[in-house]
N, CA, C and O atoms as CSV, one atom per row, in Angstrom:
chain,resi,resn,atom,element,x,y,z
A,1,MET,N,N,54.464,16.489,38.656
A,1,MET,CA,C,53.180,15.581,38.683
A,1,MET,C,C,52.026,15.792,38.314
A,1,MET,O,O,51.333,15.158,37.519
A,2,TRP,N,N,51.696,17.159,39.197
A,2,TRP,CA,C,50.305,17.235,38.634
A,2,TRP,C,C,50.294,17.705,36.875
A,2,TRP,O,O,49.421,17.379,36.071
A,3,ARG,N,N,51.313,18.407,36.634
A,3,ARG,CA,C,51.059,19.199,35.287
A,3,ARG,C,C,51.350,17.506,34.435
A,3,ARG,O,O,50.713,17.350,33.393
A,4,ARG,N,N,51.892,16.815,34.702
A,4,ARG,CA,C,51.934,15.554,33.696
A,4,ARG,C,C,50.183,14.899,33.508
A,4,ARG,O,O,49.595,14.614,32.465
A,5,LYS,N,N,49.772,14.830,34.722
A,5,LYS,CA,C,48.219,14.283,34.944
A,5,LYS,C,C,47.194,15.242,34.052
A,5,LYS,O,O,46.279,14.780,33.369
A,6,ALA,N,N,47.538,16.816,34.191
A,6,ALA,CA,C,46.730,17.658,33.710
A,6,ALA,C,C,46.917,17.418,31.971
A,6,ALA,O,O,46.063,17.376,31.086
A,7,GLU,N,N,48.848,17.247,31.901
A,7,GLU,CA,C,48.597,17.153,30.185
A,7,GLU,C,C,47.767,15.909,29.497
A,7,GLU,O,O,47.181,15.963,28.416
A,8,GLN,N,N,47.853,14.817,30.346
A,8,GLN,CA,C,47.365,13.266,29.965
A,8,GLN,C,C,45.550,13.684,29.842
A,8,GLN,O,O,44.895,13.240,28.899
A,9,ALA,N,N,45.099,14.308,30.599
A,9,ALA,CA,C,43.780,14.873,30.973
A,9,ALA,C,C,43.309,15.776,29.478
A,9,ALA,O,O,42.438,15.489,28.657
A,10,GLU,N,N,44.215,16.899,29.516
A,10,GLU,CA,C,43.672,17.335,28.303
A,10,GLU,C,C,44.141,16.638,26.920
A,10,GLU,O,O,43.464,16.892,25.924
A,11,LYS,N,N,45.020,15.958,26.819
A,11,LYS,CA,C,45.257,14.874,25.595
A,11,LYS,C,C,43.925,13.778,25.799
A,11,LYS,O,O,43.375,13.498,24.734
A,12,ARG,N,N,43.507,13.309,26.687
A,12,ARG,CA,C,42.136,12.329,26.469
A,12,ARG,C,C,41.095,13.320,26.165
A,12,ARG,O,O,40.373,13.062,25.202
A,13,ASN,N,N,40.879,14.460,26.847
A,13,ASN,CA,C,39.763,15.506,26.440
A,13,ASN,C,C,39.768,15.721,25.190
A,13,ASN,O,O,38.652,15.755,24.672
A,14,LYS,N,N,41.222,15.983,24.095
A,14,LYS,CA,C,40.973,15.981,22.654
A,14,LYS,C,C,40.551,14.724,22.048
A,14,LYS,O,O,39.783,14.607,21.094
A,15,GLU,N,N,41.138,13.785,22.707
A,15,GLU,CA,C,40.820,12.556,21.887
A,15,GLU,C,C,38.888,12.037,21.487
A,15,GLU,O,O,38.218,11.617,20.543
A,16,LEU,N,N,38.741,12.395,22.792
A,16,LEU,CA,C,37.315,12.303,23.040
A,16,LEU,C,C,36.344,13.203,22.449
A,16,LEU,O,O,35.226,12.776,22.159
A,17,GLU,N,N,36.690,14.482,22.232
A,17,GLU,CA,C,36.308,15.558,21.433
A,17,GLU,C,C,36.603,15.173,20.046
A,17,GLU,O,O,35.702,15.438,19.250
A,18,ASP,N,N,37.380,14.757,19.697
A,18,ASP,CA,C,37.945,14.239,17.742
A,18,ASP,C,C,36.986,13.179,17.894
A,18,ASP,O,O,36.076,13.206,17.066
A,19,ALA,N,N,36.958,12.220,18.771
A,19,ALA,CA,C,36.092,10.992,18.516
A,19,ALA,C,C,34.238,11.398,18.118
A,19,ALA,O,O,33.512,11.081,17.176
A,20,GLU,N,N,34.009,12.279,19.437
A,20,GLU,CA,C,32.955,12.932,19.102
A,20,GLU,C,C,32.578,13.560,17.658
A,20,GLU,O,O,31.496,13.279,17.141
A,21,THR,N,N,33.396,14.316,17.102
A,21,THR,CA,C,33.466,14.869,15.986
A,21,THR,C,C,32.802,13.582,14.602
A,21,THR,O,O,31.841,13.506,13.836
A,22,ALA,N,N,33.732,12.967,14.866
A,22,ALA,CA,C,33.898,11.852,14.086
A,22,ALA,C,C,32.212,10.864,13.819
A,22,ALA,O,O,31.538,10.571,12.831
A,23,ARG,N,N,32.112,10.647,15.183
A,23,ARG,CA,C,30.936,10.040,15.012
A,23,ARG,C,C,29.759,11.231,14.694
A,23,ARG,O,O,28.848,10.970,13.908
A,24,LYS,N,N,29.826,12.223,15.194
A,24,LYS,CA,C,28.595,13.357,14.531
A,24,LYS,C,C,28.263,12.897,13.162
A,24,LYS,O,O,27.249,12.349,12.730
A,25,THR,N,N,29.683,13.356,12.419
A,25,THR,CA,C,29.786,13.378,11.176
A,25,THR,C,C,29.371,12.043,10.187
A,25,THR,O,O,28.807,12.338,9.133
A,26,ALA,N,N,29.627,10.528,10.475
A,26,ALA,CA,C,29.555,9.534,10.712
A,26,ALA,C,C,27.987,9.278,10.684
A,26,ALA,O,O,27.406,8.664,9.789
A,27,GLU,N,N,27.453,9.785,11.689
A,27,GLU,CA,C,25.926,9.892,11.563
A,27,GLU,C,C,25.127,10.909,10.636
A,27,GLU,O,O,23.995,10.566,10.294
A,28,MET,N,N,25.591,12.051,10.233
A,28,MET,CA,C,25.570,12.771,8.931
A,28,MET,C,C,25.025,11.964,7.412
A,28,MET,O,O,25.741,11.319,6.647
A,29,THR,N,N,23.729,12.205,7.294
A,29,THR,CA,C,23.703,11.975,6.062
A,29,THR,C,C,24.540,12.875,5.183
A,29,THR,O,O,25.053,13.914,5.598
A,30,GLU,N,N,24.691,12.262,3.503
A,30,GLU,CA,C,25.620,12.658,2.831
A,30,GLU,C,C,25.002,14.177,2.538
A,30,GLU,O,O,25.807,15.061,2.246
A,31,LEU,N,N,23.904,14.420,2.594
A,31,LEU,CA,C,23.228,15.644,2.242
A,31,LEU,C,C,23.729,16.416,3.024
A,31,LEU,O,O,24.335,17.443,2.720
A,32,GLU,N,N,23.488,15.915,4.329
A,32,GLU,CA,C,24.098,16.860,5.692
A,32,GLU,C,C,25.556,17.215,5.548
A,32,GLU,O,O,26.012,18.357,5.621
A,33,ARG,N,N,26.301,15.997,5.313
A,33,ARG,CA,C,27.809,16.465,4.964
A,33,ARG,C,C,28.179,17.733,3.707
A,33,ARG,O,O,28.922,18.711,3.791
A,34,GLU,N,N,27.380,17.272,2.633
A,34,GLU,CA,C,27.301,18.393,1.364
A,34,GLU,C,C,26.946,19.854,2.083
A,34,GLU,O,O,27.775,20.757,1.968
A,35,ARG,N,N,26.033,20.027,2.631
A,35,ARG,CA,C,25.540,21.035,3.047
A,35,ARG,C,C,26.403,21.750,4.405
A,35,ARG,O,O,26.427,22.969,4.575
A,36,ALA,N,N,26.965,20.950,5.151
A,36,ALA,CA,C,28.282,21.054,5.802
A,36,ALA,C,C,29.644,22.094,5.117
A,36,ALA,O,O,30.129,23.171,5.465
A,37,ARG,N,N,29.962,20.993,3.838
A,37,ARG,CA,C,30.861,21.409,3.443
A,37,ARG,C,C,30.667,22.836,2.550
A,37,ARG,O,O,31.502,23.738,2.478
A,38,ALA,N,N,28.976,22.789,1.705
A,38,ALA,CA,C,29.056,24.330,1.178
A,38,ALA,C,C,29.044,25.355,2.508
A,38,ALA,O,O,30.048,26.066,2.458
A,39,ASP,N,N,28.423,25.574,3.387
A,39,ASP,CA,C,28.359,26.395,4.475
A,39,ASP,C,C,29.599,26.708,4.651
A,39,ASP,O,O,29.764,27.924,4.554
A,40,GLN,N,N,30.774,25.979,4.923
A,40,GLN,CA,C,32.184,26.520,4.859
A,40,GLN,C,C,32.522,26.894,4.136
A,40,GLN,O,O,33.203,27.917,4.212
A,41,ALA,N,N,32.163,26.098,2.633
A,41,ALA,CA,C,32.942,27.119,1.428
A,41,ALA,C,C,32.431,28.494,1.409
A,41,ALA,O,O,33.120,29.502,1.260
A,42,GLU,N,N,31.171,28.445,1.572
A,42,GLU,CA,C,30.263,30.178,1.447
A,42,GLU,C,C,31.592,30.806,2.476
A,42,GLU,O,O,32.450,31.494,1.923
A,43,THR,N,N,31.684,30.565,3.777
A,43,THR,CA,C,32.049,31.296,4.854
A,43,THR,C,C,33.528,31.849,4.456
A,43,THR,O,O,33.935,33.010,4.494
A,44,ALA,N,N,34.233,30.617,4.047
A,44,ALA,CA,C,35.457,31.287,3.318
A,44,ALA,C,C,35.404,32.105,2.029
A,44,ALA,O,O,36.135,33.078,1.843
A,45,ARG,N,N,34.642,31.732,1.286
A,45,ARG,CA,C,34.291,33.014,0.438
A,45,ARG,C,C,33.896,34.726,0.683
A,45,ARG,O,O,34.344,35.736,0.140
A,46,LYS,N,N,32.813,34.524,1.798
A,46,LYS,CA,C,32.853,35.756,2.590
A,46,LYS,C,C,33.883,36.089,3.052
A,46,LYS,O,O,34.352,36.917,2.271
A,47,GLN,N,N,34.702,35.906,4.075
A,47,GLN,CA,C,35.595,35.931,4.853
A,47,GLN,C,C,36.540,36.566,3.468
A,47,GLN,O,O,36.458,37.758,3.174
A,48,ALA,N,N,37.101,35.957,2.974
A,48,ALA,CA,C,37.949,36.600,1.239
A,48,ALA,C,C,37.441,37.737,0.623
A,48,ALA,O,O,38.218,38.413,-0.051
A,49,GLU,N,N,36.019,38.147,0.755
A,49,GLU,CA,C,35.542,39.409,-0.216
A,49,GLU,C,C,35.951,40.395,0.776
A,49,GLU,O,O,36.578,41.413,0.480
A,50,ASP,N,N,35.455,39.965,2.394
A,50,ASP,CA,C,35.652,41.190,3.135
A,50,ASP,C,C,36.944,41.170,3.216
A,50,ASP,O,O,37.195,42.359,3.415
A,51,ARG,N,N,38.261,40.437,3.188
A,51,ARG,CA,C,39.509,40.689,3.217
A,51,ARG,C,C,39.796,41.998,2.097
A,51,ARG,O,O,40.160,43.122,2.445
A,52,ALA,N,N,39.566,41.607,0.831
A,52,ALA,CA,C,40.020,42.146,-0.454
A,52,ALA,C,C,39.183,42.862,-0.851
A,52,ALA,O,O,39.185,43.064,-2.065
A,53,LEU,N,N,38.037,43.595,0.065
A,53,LEU,CA,C,37.613,44.539,0.287
A,53,LEU,C,C,37.760,45.845,1.087
A,53,LEU,O,O,37.399,46.985,0.796
A,54,ARG,N,N,38.490,45.289,2.355
A,54,ARG,CA,C,39.084,46.034,3.198
A,54,ARG,C,C,40.448,46.354,2.462
A,54,ARG,O,O,40.574,47.536,2.145
A,55,LEU,N,N,41.215,45.729,2.222
A,55,LEU,CA,C,42.327,45.876,1.358
A,55,LEU,C,C,41.918,47.360,0.596
A,55,LEU,O,O,42.230,48.489,0.974
A,56,GLN,N,N,41.111,46.969,-0.609
A,56,GLN,CA,C,40.788,47.875,-1.398
A,56,GLN,C,C,40.510,49.471,-1.340
A,56,GLN,O,O,40.657,50.444,-2.080
A,57,ILE,N,N,39.888,49.105,0.329
A,57,ILE,CA,C,39.357,50.648,1.056
A,57,ILE,C,C,40.820,51.164,1.754
A,57,ILE,O,O,41.048,52.348,2.002
A,58,ALA,N,N,41.713,50.115,2.008
A,58,ALA,CA,C,43.107,50.773,2.705
A,58,ALA,C,C,43.753,51.446,1.578
A,58,ALA,O,O,44.188,52.579,1.784
A,59,GLY,N,N,43.885,50.908,0.382
A,59,GLY,CA,C,44.525,51.158,-0.310
A,59,GLY,C,C,44.288,52.745,-1.138
A,59,GLY,O,O,45.098,53.478,-1.705
A,60,GLU,N,N,42.465,52.896,-0.854
A,60,GLU,CA,C,42.048,53.859,-1.731
A,60,GLU,C,C,42.095,55.370,-0.447
A,60,GLU,O,O,42.162,56.534,-0.844
A,61,THR,N,N,42.056,55.088,0.661
A,61,THR,CA,C,42.522,56.225,1.927
A,61,THR,C,C,43.584,55.837,2.439
A,61,THR,O,O,43.385,55.943,3.649
A,62,GLY,N,N,44.403,55.524,2.311
A,62,GLY,CA,C,45.699,55.785,3.068
A,62,GLY,C,C,45.967,54.738,4.109
A,62,GLY,O,O,47.029,54.188,4.400
A,63,LEU,N,N,45.073,54.627,4.476
A,63,LEU,CA,C,44.661,53.565,6.326
A,63,LEU,C,C,45.355,52.231,5.904
A,63,LEU,O,O,45.433,51.691,4.800
A,64,SER,N,N,45.865,51.846,7.208
A,64,SER,CA,C,46.766,50.366,7.033
A,64,SER,C,C,45.461,49.945,7.130
A,64,SER,O,O,44.514,50.609,7.550
A,65,ILE,N,N,45.445,48.362,6.565
A,65,ILE,CA,C,44.825,47.014,6.823
A,65,ILE,C,C,44.450,46.894,8.420
A,65,ILE,O,O,43.309,46.627,8.797
A,66,ASP,N,N,45.624,47.138,9.365
A,66,ASP,CA,C,44.967,46.750,10.669
A,66,ASP,C,C,44.213,47.569,11.502
A,66,ASP,O,O,43.627,47.256,12.538
A,67,ILE,N,N,44.305,48.932,10.803
A,67,ILE,CA,C,43.343,49.795,11.376
A,67,ILE,C,C,41.671,49.306,10.741
A,67,ILE,O,O,40.746,48.892,11.440
A,68,LEU,N,N,41.659,49.492,9.345
A,68,LEU,CA,C,40.281,48.704,8.540
A,68,LEU,C,C,39.840,47.294,9.311
A,68,LEU,O,O,38.675,46.980,9.559
A,69,ASN,N,N,41.017,46.519,9.631
A,69,ASN,CA,C,40.236,45.304,10.497
A,69,ASN,C,C,39.260,45.870,11.915
A,69,ASN,O,O,38.421,45.232,12.551
A,70,ASP,N,N,39.560,46.772,12.039
A,70,ASP,CA,C,39.293,47.399,13.421
A,70,ASP,C,C,37.709,47.632,13.423
A,70,ASP,O,O,36.930,47.368,14.339
A,71,LEU,N,N,37.376,48.286,11.963
A,71,LEU,CA,C,36.275,49.106,11.506
A,71,LEU,C,C,35.352,47.773,11.624
A,71,LEU,O,O,35.768,46.614,11.641
A,72,ASN,N,N,33.772,48.283,11.715
A,72,ASN,CA,C,32.874,47.025,11.997
A,72,ASN,C,C,31.730,47.263,11.077
A,72,ASN,O,O,30.581,46.845,11.225
A,73,GLY,N,N,32.235,48.045,10.033
A,73,GLY,CA,C,30.646,47.872,8.574
A,73,GLY,C,C,30.632,46.691,8.472
A,73,GLY,O,O,31.511,45.853,8.672
A,74,ALA,N,N,29.468,46.599,8.106
A,74,ALA,CA,C,29.013,45.214,7.737
A,74,ALA,C,C,28.713,44.857,5.895
A,74,ALA,O,O,28.295,43.822,5.377
A,75,ASP,N,N,29.210,46.453,5.122
A,75,ASP,CA,C,28.730,46.549,3.979
A,75,ASP,C,C,29.769,47.371,3.670
A,75,ASP,O,O,30.485,47.882,4.532
A,76,GLU,N,N,29.979,47.627,1.826
A,76,GLU,CA,C,30.728,48.457,1.355
A,76,GLU,C,C,30.587,49.894,1.708
A,76,GLU,O,O,31.682,50.366,2.014
A,77,ALA,N,N,29.562,50.795,1.772
A,77,ALA,CA,C,28.994,51.703,1.655
A,77,ALA,C,C,29.563,52.315,3.281
A,77,ALA,O,O,30.136,53.402,3.361
A,78,THR,N,N,29.318,51.490,4.434
A,78,THR,CA,C,29.455,51.334,5.661
A,78,THR,C,C,30.853,51.740,5.816
A,78,THR,O,O,31.251,52.852,6.164
A,79,LEU,N,N,31.786,50.364,5.419
A,79,LEU,CA,C,33.411,50.537,5.484
A,79,LEU,C,C,34.002,51.794,5.124
A,79,LEU,O,O,34.993,52.302,5.649
A,80,ARG,N,N,33.216,52.315,4.056
A,80,ARG,CA,C,34.499,53.097,3.080
A,80,ARG,C,C,33.670,54.563,3.543
A,80,ARG,O,O,34.075,55.642,3.108
A,81,ALA,N,N,32.241,54.465,4.649
A,81,ALA,CA,C,32.300,56.037,5.538
A,81,ALA,C,C,33.142,56.127,6.996
A,81,ALA,O,O,33.699,57.008,7.650
A,82,GLN,N,N,32.931,54.891,7.088
A,82,GLN,CA,C,33.991,55.179,8.250
A,82,GLN,C,C,35.436,55.129,7.955
A,82,GLN,O,O,36.266,55.703,8.659
A,83,ALA,N,N,35.718,54.462,6.944
A,83,ALA,CA,C,37.300,54.854,6.483
A,83,ALA,C,C,37.517,56.139,6.270
A,83,ALA,O,O,38.324,56.677,7.027
A,84,GLU,N,N,36.889,56.949,5.232
A,84,GLU,CA,C,36.956,58.164,4.948
A,84,GLU,C,C,36.980,58.966,6.314
A,84,GLU,O,O,37.923,59.721,6.549
A,85,ARG,N,N,35.940,58.800,7.215
A,85,ARG,CA,C,35.983,59.558,8.443
A,85,ARG,C,C,37.326,59.645,9.227
A,85,ARG,O,O,37.730,60.692,9.733
A,86,LEU,N,N,37.814,58.758,9.269
A,86,LEU,CA,C,38.846,58.086,10.072
A,86,LEU,C,C,40.088,58.742,9.522
A,86,LEU,O,O,40.969,59.187,10.258
A,87,ALA,N,N,40.136,58.791,8.058
A,87,ALA,CA,C,41.211,58.950,7.340
A,87,ALA,C,C,41.138,60.854,7.284
A,87,ALA,O,O,42.076,61.613,7.041
A,88,ALA,N,N,40.000,61.135,7.531
A,88,ALA,CA,C,40.080,62.874,7.476
A,88,ALA,C,C,40.704,62.889,8.756
A,88,ALA,O,O,41.906,63.144,8.684
A,89,ASN,N,N,40.321,62.720,9.761
A,89,ASN,CA,C,40.562,62.693,11.834
A,89,ASN,C,C,42.273,61.991,11.340
A,89,ASN,O,O,42.386,62.990,12.051
A,90,VAL,N,N,43.191,61.558,11.035
A,90,VAL,CA,C,44.102,61.177,11.348
A,90,VAL,C,C,45.231,62.491,10.779
A,90,VAL,O,O,45.050,63.228,9.809
A,91,VAL,N,N,46.390,62.480,11.715
A,91,VAL,CA,C,46.971,63.918,11.955
A,91,VAL,C,C,48.373,63.584,11.075
A,91,VAL,O,O,49.353,62.976,11.506
A,92,LYS,N,N,48.248,63.991,10.106
A,92,LYS,CA,C,49.915,63.537,9.023
A,92,LYS,C,C,50.766,64.229,9.799
A,92,LYS,O,O,50.399,64.959,10.719
A,93,PRO,N,N,52.230,63.985,9.382
A,93,PRO,CA,C,53.332,64.812,10.216
A,93,PRO,C,C,52.928,65.928,8.987
A,93,PRO,O,O,52.199,65.954,7.996
A,94,PRO,N,N,53.953,66.905,9.753
A,94,PRO,CA,C,53.904,68.366,9.305
A,94,PRO,C,C,54.881,67.765,8.233
A,94,PRO,O,O,55.192,66.584,8.389
A,95,VAL,N,N,55.394,68.440,7.171
A,95,VAL,CA,C,56.231,68.598,5.932
A,95,VAL,C,C,57.386,69.899,6.884
A,95,VAL,O,O,56.946,70.709,7.701
A,96,GLN,N,N,58.683,69.785,6.529
A,96,GLN,CA,C,59.976,70.148,7.079
A,96,GLN,C,C,60.278,71.061,6.159
A,96,GLN,O,O,60.609,70.865,4.989
A,97,ALA,N,N,60.110,72.385,6.912
A,97,ALA,CA,C,59.924,73.777,6.144
A,97,ALA,C,C,61.777,73.436,5.156
A,97,ALA,O,O,62.778,73.021,5.742
A,98,GLY,N,N,61.723,73.698,3.967
A,98,GLY,CA,C,63.123,73.730,3.300
A,98,GLY,C,C,63.337,72.288,2.705
A,98,GLY,O,O,64.275,71.972,1.974
A,99,THR,N,N,62.476,71.589,3.066
A,99,THR,CA,C,62.358,69.862,2.254
A,99,THR,C,C,61.718,70.244,0.959
A,99,THR,O,O,61.024,71.260,0.919
A,100,ASN,N,N,61.937,69.344,-0.337
A,100,ASN,CA,C,61.134,69.464,-1.578
A,100,ASN,C,C,60.676,67.573,-0.978
A,100,ASN,O,O,61.225,66.583,-0.494
A,101,THR,N,N,59.420,68.017,-1.414
A,101,THR,CA,C,58.327,66.467,-1.142
A,101,THR,C,C,58.719,65.368,-2.383
A,101,THR,O,O,58.519,64.154,-2.363
A,102,ARG,N,N,59.335,66.167,-3.457
A,102,ARG,CA,C,59.568,65.152,-4.793
A,102,ARG,C,C,60.925,64.916,-4.812
A,102,ARG,O,O,61.713,65.861,-4.761
A,103,PRO,N,N,61.390,63.479,-4.896
A,103,PRO,CA,C,62.500,63.366,-5.252
A,103,PRO,C,C,63.510,63.976,-6.486
A,103,PRO,O,O,63.119,64.162,-7.639
A,104,ALA,N,N,64.711,64.212,-6.060
A,104,ALA,CA,C,65.636,65.011,-7.581
A,104,ALA,C,C,65.371,63.815,-8.209
A,104,ALA,O,O,65.043,62.677,-7.873
A,105,ALA,N,N,65.755,64.776,-9.832
A,105,ALA,CA,C,65.409,64.110,-10.844
A,105,ALA,C,C,66.647,62.867,-11.248
A,105,ALA,O,O,67.866,63.007,-11.358
A,106,GLY,N,N,65.923,61.828,-11.383
A,106,GLY,CA,C,66.504,60.526,-11.428
A,106,GLY,C,C,66.741,59.825,-10.471
A,106,GLY,O,O,67.369,58.785,-10.672
A,107,GLN,N,N,66.259,60.214,-8.946
A,107,GLN,CA,C,66.427,59.464,-8.067
A,107,GLN,C,C,64.831,59.213,-7.932
A,107,GLN,O,O,63.925,59.919,-8.375
A,108,GLY,N,N,64.755,58.126,-7.268
A,108,GLY,CA,C,63.508,57.297,-7.100
A,108,GLY,C,C,63.326,57.421,-5.403
A,108,GLY,O,O,64.111,57.801,-4.534
A,109,PRO,N,N,61.960,56.933,-5.344
A,109,PRO,CA,C,61.527,56.863,-3.933
A,109,PRO,C,C,62.689,56.412,-3.177
A,109,PRO,O,O,63.740,56.086,-3.728
A,110,SER,N,N,62.519,56.392,-2.011
A,110,SER,CA,C,63.529,55.466,-1.157
A,110,SER,C,C,62.839,54.576,-0.499
A,110,SER,O,O,61.765,55.016,-0.086
A,111,LEU,N,N,63.147,53.051,-0.149
A,111,LEU,CA,C,62.762,51.702,-0.142
A,111,LEU,C,C,62.045,51.898,0.782
A,111,LEU,O,O,61.196,51.009,0.838
A,112,ASP,N,N,61.902,52.936,1.891
A,112,ASP,CA,C,60.813,53.153,2.666
A,112,ASP,C,C,59.414,53.464,2.307
A,112,ASP,O,O,58.409,53.206,2.969
A,113,GLU,N,N,59.482,53.962,1.339
A,113,GLU,CA,C,58.751,54.748,0.255
A,113,GLU,C,C,57.950,54.199,-0.209
A,113,GLU,O,O,56.744,54.426,-0.296
A,114,LYS,N,N,59.011,52.845,-0.804
A,114,LYS,CA,C,58.395,51.550,-2.055
A,114,LYS,C,C,57.347,50.806,-0.611
A,114,LYS,O,O,56.131,50.650,-0.720
A,115,ILE,N,N,58.166,50.421,0.697
A,115,ILE,CA,C,57.368,49.526,1.347
A,115,ILE,C,C,56.234,49.704,2.248
A,115,ILE,O,O,55.638,48.843,2.896
A,116,ASN,N,N,55.949,51.475,2.158
A,116,ASN,CA,C,54.765,51.912,2.742
A,116,ASN,C,C,54.013,51.758,1.438
A,116,ASN,O,O,53.071,50.984,1.615
A,117,ALA,N,N,54.069,52.166,0.301
A,117,ALA,CA,C,53.210,51.893,-1.040
A,117,ALA,C,C,52.664,50.790,-1.079
A,117,ALA,O,O,51.435,50.865,-1.055
A,118,ALA,N,N,53.219,49.449,-1.149
A,118,ALA,CA,C,53.043,48.554,-1.210
A,118,ALA,C,C,52.156,48.318,-0.255
A,118,ALA,O,O,50.971,48.199,-0.568
A,119,TYR,N,N,52.568,48.208,1.080
A,119,TYR,CA,C,51.430,47.991,2.167
A,119,TYR,C,C,49.960,48.345,2.170
A,119,TYR,O,O,48.981,47.876,2.751
A,120,LYS,N,N,50.197,49.591,1.099
A,120,LYS,CA,C,49.162,50.624,1.226
A,120,LYS,C,C,48.169,50.326,0.104
A,120,LYS,O,O,46.965,50.579,0.136
A,121,ALA,N,N,48.917,49.696,-0.993
A,121,ALA,CA,C,48.583,48.864,-2.100
A,121,ALA,C,C,47.792,47.717,-1.592
A,121,ALA,O,O,46.718,47.499,-2.153
A,122,GLY,N,N,48.203,46.867,-0.507
A,122,GLY,CA,C,48.030,45.954,-0.325
A,122,GLY,C,C,48.874,44.456,-0.555
A,122,GLY,O,O,48.649,43.422,0.074
A,123,ASN,N,N,49.772,44.622,-1.495
A,123,ASN,CA,C,50.695,44.096,-1.854
A,123,ASN,C,C,51.751,43.328,-1.089
A,123,ASN,O,O,52.962,43.512,-1.204
A,124,THR,N,N,51.265,42.601,-0.434
A,124,THR,CA,C,51.967,41.741,0.719
A,124,THR,C,C,53.285,40.948,0.311
A,124,THR,O,O,54.163,40.735,1.147
A,125,LEU,N,N,53.428,40.359,-1.505
A,125,LEU,CA,C,54.927,39.876,-1.816
A,125,LEU,C,C,55.427,40.810,-1.893
A,125,LEU,O,O,56.508,40.666,-1.323
A,126,GLU,N,N,55.300,42.172,-2.418
A,126,GLU,CA,C,56.100,43.316,-2.852
A,126,GLU,C,C,56.612,43.640,-1.395
A,126,GLU,O,O,57.809,43.838,-1.190
A,127,VAL,N,N,55.801,43.680,-0.531
A,127,VAL,CA,C,56.476,44.507,1.088
A,127,VAL,C,C,57.419,43.305,1.429
A,127,VAL,O,O,58.523,43.768,1.717
A,128,ILE,N,N,57.412,42.222,1.492
A,128,ILE,CA,C,57.910,41.023,1.814
A,128,ILE,C,C,59.288,41.342,1.331
A,128,ILE,O,O,60.309,41.584,1.974
A,129,ARG,N,N,59.069,41.283,0.023
A,129,ARG,CA,C,60.614,41.374,-1.077
A,129,ARG,C,C,61.050,42.427,-0.835
A,129,ARG,O,O,62.237,42.286,-0.542
A,130,LEU,N,N,60.550,44.120,-0.760
A,130,LEU,CA,C,61.330,44.859,-0.137
A,130,LEU,C,C,61.888,45.030,1.225
A,130,LEU,O,O,62.866,45.749,1.431
A,131,LYS,N,N,61.318,44.420,2.086
A,131,LYS,CA,C,61.561,44.299,3.365
A,131,LYS,C,C,62.878,43.479,3.749
A,131,LYS,O,O,63.784,43.759,4.534
A,132,ARG,N,N,62.668,42.350,2.908
A,132,ARG,CA,C,64.030,41.024,2.605
A,132,ARG,C,C,65.535,42.094,1.855
A,132,ARG,O,O,66.701,42.250,2.217
A,133,GLU,N,N,64.887,42.518,0.940
A,133,GLU,CA,C,66.476,43.785,0.463
A,133,GLU,C,C,66.666,45.104,1.324
A,133,GLU,O,O,67.323,46.031,0.852
A,134,SER,N,N,66.181,45.180,2.395
A,134,SER,CA,C,66.522,45.965,3.089
A,134,SER,C,C,67.132,45.641,4.337
A,134,SER,O,O,67.946,46.133,5.119
A,135,ALA,N,N,66.439,44.645,4.222
A,135,ALA,CA,C,67.501,43.640,5.561
A,135,ALA,C,C,68.842,43.006,5.019
A,135,ALA,O,O,69.792,42.666,5.724
A,136,SER,N,N,68.774,42.927,3.939
A,136,SER,CA,C,70.206,42.474,3.227
A,136,SER,C,C,71.383,43.412,3.277
A,136,SER,O,O,72.588,43.184,3.170
A,137,LYS,N,N,70.544,44.806,3.517
A,137,LYS,CA,C,72.117,46.230,3.016
A,137,LYS,C,C,72.595,46.282,4.569
A,137,LYS,O,O,73.540,46.997,4.900
C-alpha cells in the first residue's frame, strides 16, 4: 500500500516538475528560447568534439576509450600527455618464447585481433559486426 502511495507521489511530483518547466519556457521570450537552444547545441557540439578527440587519442596510444574517459584533461595537449604517460606504464603481456608474432603467409589476423583493432580505432560499427560474426560461429 505504501509503495503505491509513493509511486503516486513520485508521479505527481514529475507532473508538477514538467508543468513548472513548461511554465518557465512559456514565460521566456523568443530570444531567450533561441539562446537556450543555442546553448544546448553548443554543449552537444563540445561533447561530440571531446568524444572524437578521445577516440583519436585512444587509437593512437593503444589505450581503450574507457580508460581515456577517466582522464581529466580539458584540452588536447593535456589529454595526449596523460594518455602517453599512461600507455608507457601499461604492462604489456610478454610474448611466449618460440611463437611468431606475425601470422603465417596467407593467414590474416584472428577475429579477436580484428575486434581489438576496430575497437582501438574507434570503429564501433565494425566491432559490432565482428562480434556478431564471432557469436554466429
